[in-house]
C-alpha positions in Angstrom: 79.7 101.5 90.8 82.7 103.8 90.2 85.7 102.1 91.6 89.1 103.6 92.4 92.5 102.1 93.3 94.0 104.2 96.1 95.9 104.2 99.4 94.2 103.7 102.8 96.3 104.6 105.8 96.8 102.2 108.6 99.6 101.8 111.2 100.4 103.8 114.3 100.8 107.4 115.0 104.0 108.7 113.3 104.5 105.3 111.7 102.4 105.4 108.5 101.7 102.3 106.6 99.3 102.1 103.7 97.1 99.5 102.1 96.5 99.6 98.4 92.7 99.1 98.2 90.0 99.0 95.6 87.1 101.2 96.9 84.0 103.0 95.7 85.2 106.4 94.7 82.3 108.0 96.7 83.4 106.5 100.0 85.8 108.2 102.5 89.5 107.4 101.9 90.0 105.3 105.0 86.4 104.0 104.9 84.9 100.8 103.6 86.7 99.1 100.7 86.0 96.3 98.3 89.4 94.5 98.3 93.0 94.9 99.5 95.4 94.3 96.6 98.7 95.4 98.1 100.6 97.5 100.6 103.1 100.4 100.7 105.6 101.3 103.5 107.0 104.8 103.0 109.3 104.4 106.1 111.3 101.5 104.8 114.7 102.2 103.2 113.5 101.2 99.7 109.9 102.5 100.1 108.6 99.2 98.9 105.3 98.9 97.1 104.0 95.4 96.9 100.9 94.8 94.8 99.0 91.7 93.5 99.5 92.2 89.7 96.7 89.9 88.7 94.1 91.7 90.8 95.5 95.1 89.8 95.1 94.2 86.1 91.6 92.8 86.7 90.3 95.9 88.4 92.0 98.3 85.9 90.5 96.3 83.0 87.1 96.6 84.6 87.4 100.4 84.7 88.8 101.3 88.1 90.5 104.7 88.1 93.9 105.2 89.7 94.6 107.9 92.3 97.4 110.2 91.5 99.6 108.8 94.3 99.1 105.2 93.1 99.9 106.1 89.5 103.1 107.9 90.5 104.1 104.9 92.7 103.5 102.4 89.9 105.5 104.4 87.4 108.4 104.9 89.8 108.6 101.2 90.8 
């Protein structure tokens, strides 16, 4: 299975909040996912990205690709 670490939108209208999820790359973006490994709130003052480092390393070691947005957020934080 080709897995990908990406953002899945949740939250209310005009108040976006994102989950950092591990999902099958063939699934829709906000569809079924394998595991939630973090969250991202772009509306907070510091635009905080919180992620479980152990699980992130585990999935990356097992071949999960990163979405462009996640890779940019990781390098900026």
